N, C-alpha and C positions, 0 to 999 in steps of 0.2 A: 504494500500500500504506500502511496505517496500523496501527501496533503500539501497544497501550496496555495498561495494567494495570487489572484489575477483579476484585473479589471475591477478592483474594489471589493471582490468577493473571494470565497474559498472554493477550491476545486479538489476533487479526490480522484486518483487513478488507482484502480484495484485489479489485481490479477488473481484468479482462483487457482490455487495449487492443491491437488488432492493430497490427503494425508497418507494414502496408500501408494507405495512406489509402483509405477506401471511396469508391466512385464513386456517381453518381446511380442507376445501374442496380443496384448492389449493395444500396443501401438502399431501392430502389424509391421514390425521392422523387418527389413530384408535379411535373408539368410547370410548374405555377405558380411553384414555387420556383426554376426555372431563370432566371426573369426577374431574380432578385437578382444574377445574374452580370453583367448589363448596366447595373446601377444605377451612377450616378456620384457620388451623395452621399446623405445622409440616414442614418436608423437602421434596421437590421434586427435584430429580436430573435427568439431561439429560446428558448422557455420550457417548463417542465415540471418534475416532481419529479426528485430525484437518480436517475441510472441510466436516464433516458428517452432516451438517445442524442442529447442536445442537441449535445455536442461533436462527435459523428460527423457530424451534419447540417451543422454549420458547417464542418467539415474538408472535406466533399465539395464544398461551395459554393466555398470558398477554393481547393481544388485545381483545380477547373474554371476558376476565374478566373485562377489562376496559369498555366494552360496556354493560355488564350485572350487574355489582356489583358497589355499591357506596363505593369503597375502595380507600384509598390513597396508591398508588403503587409507590415504590421508586426503582430505578435501580442504581447499582454501577458497571460501566463498564469501560474498557480501551481498545479500544475507544468505544464510543456509536455507535452501529451498526444500530439500528432501532429507528427512532424518533416517539414516541407515542404521539398522540394528546389527549387533555383532552376530555373525553366523559361523563360518569356518574359522575366522581369525579376527583380529582386532580392526575396528573401523573408527578412524579419528576424524572429527569435523572441526574446523576452525572458522569462526565467524569474523573475518577481517577482509579488508580490501586486498586483492592479490597484488602484492608489491614485491620488489626484489628482496627486501628484508624478510618478508613472510616466507618466501620460497626458500631462502637460505636457511631459515630456522627449520623449515619442514624437512630439509635434507638431513638435519641432525637427528631426526626422530626415526631414522631407519625405515622409511616406507618403501614398499615395492612399487606401489601405484600412487601417483599424485594427480588429483584433479584440481586444476586452476580455473576458478569461475570464469575468468576472461583474461586473455593476454592483452593488456591495455597499452603497454609501452615497450620501448626498446630493451630496457634492462630486464624486464620480466620475460620477454621473448628469449633473450640471450641466456638467462639462467635456466629457462625451460629446455633450451637446446642442450645446455651443459648437463642437465639432469638426465636427459634422454641418452646422451652419449656415455654416461657413467653407469648404465644398466637399469635405469628407472623407466617405467612406462608413464608418460605424461599425457593427460587428457585435458583439453581445454576448448573454449569457444572463441569465435571471432564474428564480428558483424560484417560479413562479406557475402556477396550474392552467389558466388560459385567458386569452384576449385581454382580456376586460373586467377581470379581476383584475390583469393586467399594468399597464393604465393606472392603476387605483386605487393599485397599489403605488408606481409612479413618482411620481404626484402626491402621494400620502400622506406621502412622506418629507420634503416641504417644509412650512414653516409655512403656516398658513391664509391669511395675507396674500399669499403668493407663489403660491398654487396656481392661480389663474386665469391668471397670466402663464405658468406652466409648461405649463398645458393648451394655451395658444395656441402656444407654441414647439414642443411635442410634436406638435400637430396638423400643423404645417408640416413637421416633420422626419421623422416616422416613415414608413417605406415598406412594411414587412412586419412582422407579428407572427405567428410560427408556433408553436403550442403542441402538444406531443406527449405521448401516453400510450401505454405499451406494454401490450398485452393478450395474455394467454395464448391460443394457438390450440388448436383441437380436436385437431389432429394433433401437438401438441407445439411447443415454441419460442414465440416471441412476434412480434407484428405491431404496427406503429405506427399509431395513429389520430391524424391531424393536423388541427388547426384552423388555418385561414389567414384572417387579417385583412389586407386591402390598403388602401393609401391611396387613397381616392376622395373626391369632393366630399362625399358623404354621411357617410362614416366620419370624415373630418376635422371635419365639423360636430359630430358626436356626441362626439368627443374634446375639442374645444374648449369646447363648451357644456354637456357632461355629458349623461348618459343620462336619458331620461324615459319616460313611458308611451307605448308604441308607437314610441319612438325609441331603440332600444338597439343596441349593436354586434352582438348576437346576431341581431336582425331584419335588420341590414344584411348579415350573413354568409349568412343564410337566402336573402335575395333576390339575393345577389351571385354565384351559381353561374356565370353567363356571364362574370364578370370574374375567375374563378379562386378565389373564396372558398368556404369550406365551414366547417361547425361540427361539433363532436365528435359530438353525438347522431345527426346524419344519417349520419356515417361509421360509427358503431357499428351503426346500424340496417342499413346496407348489408352490414356484415360478418356480422351475425346471419342476414339473409335469404339470403346466399350460402353460409352454412354454414361460414364461416371461424372464427367464435367461437361459443361456446354462449350461449344466451339469458341464462342466469343470470349468466354472466361479463360480458356486455355491460351488463346492468343495473347491476352493481356498479361499472362504470367510467363510467357515463353522468353527464352534468352534471345533468340533471333526469330521474331514472328514472321518475317518475310520468307526465310528459308523453310520454316515449318509449314507455312501456307502452301508453298510449292510442293512439299512432301505429301501434303494432304489434298492435292488437286483431284484425285479420284474420289475422295470422300465428299468434296464440295460438289463435284459433278453429280454424284448420287443424291445429294441433298436437293440440288436444283431439279433433277428429274422427279424425285419424290414430291417436291412442292408443286411442280407443273401437273403431275398426275392427280394430286389432291384437288388442285384448282379445277382441272377438267372434270373430275367426278362431281365436284360441287356444282359446276355449271349444268351438267347432265341432270342432276337431281332437281335443280331449279326449273329446267325446261319441262321435266316430267310433271312437276307440280303445276 
């Protein structure tokens, strides 16, 4: 909850957070994300705009890990959103703004897994990289719209002279980047479209050397379906074709609406034919009357 004054009055912004930690089935998370539970080190990022269920996704992953692994899991959040109970091993939660000081203190508590509520600044990102390089699994969030923008954001907070070194370190450390967008469904409610970038030889090369013509992370995700990768527009296309979301809604959430419209030319033709047939049937009925 946030209460503030504006235009001479008071305003309140509230977010409903369930007291029960959601599971993989509750959130309908992809099977590929279950691989994060078995990771032993590196960085896992969940990104997206505010309110896109980033915290819920991470909570589901940590709860499954808490149930299956004998790890000391430590979270640094402001505020604590989900209260995890001890299961296989110890679970520690610290209510503080994720800062370099908090992260350094966390490393002294011998955690195996560290959740950083949000990587806000350069120092926090650098220490998170160091933690992942020294055998810890670091999970965090960023307010970025897709995997490519996430890499740009992380690299961009560093001076130009350090960016290549950061690219090299990030290429070796990152394991998963999952980006989320919540789309309104036809029947009411919302559904998550998820983009997944996994660490492979190809994606590590693109992160380290930068993207170029025909060598983009989007290309890698398009070609990486067999490895569990997917990109936003293919997921949105699937949702439109299966009738989960409306065409217009899907277009408004697409990364490249122009390209997606071209990919769905056959769907649009079918819609036009169906609309024409419906109009013709309506005219015939009117004439009969």
